[in-house]
N, C-alpha and C positions, 0 to 999 in steps of 0.2 A: 346204054351204059350199064356196067355191072353194078350190083347192089353195093358191094364194098366200096367201090370207087365213088358211087353216088353219095354215100354217107360221108365219105371223106371230103368231097367237094362241098357238101352241105354244111361243113363245119361241125359235124356231130362228134367226130373223133379222128385220130390218125387212122391210116389204112388198116394197120394191124389191130388196133383197138376196135375199129368198126367191125372187122371180121369176127372178133370175139363176141360182140353184141349180137351178131347174126347167129353164130353157133349156139348162143345161150337162149335163143328163141325170143329175144326181146324186140325183134323187128317184124313189122307186118308190111305187106304190099297189097294195097286194095283190100285190106281187112284180113288177109291170109298170112299166118305166121310162115316166114321163110327162113330156112336154116342154111341156105347155100349162098355165100357171098358172091359167087360167080353168076348168080341168076340175073338175067337181063331185066332192066327196069325200063318199061315203055314210057315214052313221052306222055306226061299228064297223069302218070300213076301216082296214087296216094301212098306215100311211104311214112310210116310212123315208128317211133322208138318209145317203148314203154307207154304206148297209147297216145303219144304226143306227135302231132303231125310235124313233118320237117320239109323244108323246101331248099332248093339250091341257094347257097349263100352267094350273093352278088359281090360283096365287098370283102376281100381278104385283107387281113391286117396281121402284122407281126410286131410283137413287143419284145424288147430285151429287159430283163429284170435282174437286179442284184439280189439274189436270194440270201436272206439272213439265216443263221443257224436256228434250228427248231421248226422251220417251215417244211412241209412235205410237198413233194412234186406231183400232186394229184388235184383233180377238180374238187373233190370233197374227201373227208377223212372220217371213217366210222368212229375213230377214237377222239374226235373233236379237236385234233391239232390244227393249227393255222395252216392254210395252203397258199402256194404261190399265186394261184388264181385270184385269191382275195386281195392281193397287192395291186391289182390293175382294175380300176373301175371301167367297165366297158359294156356297151350294149350288145356286142357280139359274144357268142359262146366260145370262150377261149379254153385251150387245154395246153399242157406243157409239151414241149418237144423233147422227148427223152426224160430222164430223171436224174436228180441229184439226191443222195440220201440226206436224211434230216440234219445230220451234223455237218455236211459239206455246204460251204457258202459259194457265192459267185454267180457267174453268168448262166442264165437259163432263158430259153425263148418260150413265149406263149403265142399261139396263133389259132386261127380258125381255118387255115389252109392245109387240108389233109395231105394233098400231094406234096407240098413243100416239106411237111413234117416227115413223110415217108422218105423223101430224098435225103433228108439230113440224118435220119436215124438208121436206115437199113445198112447193114454191114457192107453190102456190095458197093456202096458209093464211097466208102472209106473217108468220111469227113473227119478231119482231125479235131481233137479236143485237147486244149492246153490247160494244165493244172500246175499250181504252185503248192508244194507240200512242205510242212515242217515235220520232221521225223525225230523219233527217239533213237537212243543209243548211238549218238554221233561219235566220231565223224563217219560220214559215208565214204567207204573206201572204193578203190578202183574195181575190186572184184564185184561189188554190189552193182556198180554202174554197168559193168560189162554184162552181168546177168540180165539186168533190165533191158539193155540194148539188144540182146540176142533173143530174149523171151524167157519167161519163167513158167514153171509147171504149177498150175493151180488145180483145184479139185474138179474143175469143169474143162480142163485141157490146157495146153500150153498157149501162152499169150503170143501175139504177134510182136515183133521187135518194136520197142518204143524209142523215141528220141528223148534223150535225157541230158540235162545240164545240172551240174552241181553249183548252186548259187552261194552256198556257205556250208560249213561243216554239217549243219543240220537242216539244210534247205535244198530242195530239188525242184526243177521244172521238168515236167513230163508231158510229152505229146503222144497220145494214143488215138487210134481210129476204130477201136472196138467199143462196144457199149455194154459190157458185162456188169452185173450187179456188183457195186462196191469194188470195182476192178483195181483202181489205183491203190486203194488201201490194202487190198489183198496182195498186190504185187510188191509193195514196199515191205509188208509183213513177211513175205516169202524170202526176202533177201536180208532179213534181220533188222529192219528199221521201221517199226510200227508208226503209222501216221498220228501225229499229235493235232495238226490243223491242216485242213485241205480247202483250197479255193480253186474254182475253175475260172480262168482269166480270159479264155478265148474259145469260140466255137467256130470252126472253119475260119473264114477271113475276118470274123467279127470279134473285136476285143471288148473287154469290160470297161476299159478306160477309167474315168473318174466318177462313174455312176455310184452313188452312195448306197450302202446297204438298205434294202427295202424300197429303193427308188426304181422307177421304170421310165422307159421312153419308147415311143413308136418308131420303128425303123423307116427310113426313107425308101423311096422306090429303088434308088440306086443300091442301097445296102441289101435289099431283098434280092435284087438281080444278082448281086455278087454271091449271095448264099446259094442261088440256083446253079451257079456254074460248077462244073466238075472240079473235084479236088485235084491239086497238082502236087 
């Protein structure tokens, strides 16, 4: 098994985050620093991250969390801000699936399943994310809706078309399948309606439902299997 995949399976981090650990020289195999995530790991090899031994995680878990405002979507924060991981007491090493910025609330997943995290976040799988936004400078006109639906030009390139519904003069529902930084906020700002409040209400087939802010629950096996299915 390749080193990056091994670390993801071990619950250390998502596939891409695991590769960054390897590139940074933080991973050793049998005591040797390895900087190539494609390096094959032999059965029985001793793999360590920052000197801490790791083994393949046998029990994969997935939690859905209702992220409150002010929490950051990381395992730890150098600035001392509260993290979404702190909301779920668990014996497993959990990490967020993708990110929500600190001001955005709503659905975020925590897991120790690196393969699932990769499947849910890599752009090639086009997993939809659904957001509800309250915006400024209402009402939102038809021209702004058309622009969002066809794609808007941002500083990192044109966005893919979004599915957009106007729920009220100052409220929108947007479905996107890209994961750019602060993407929904930047899209709305680009069409003249800066976001006042933003909540993610669904990730793929999984909805937030009536989960209270700060609360969490473990997904059932059936829910996890639904997340694994290709997006339609």
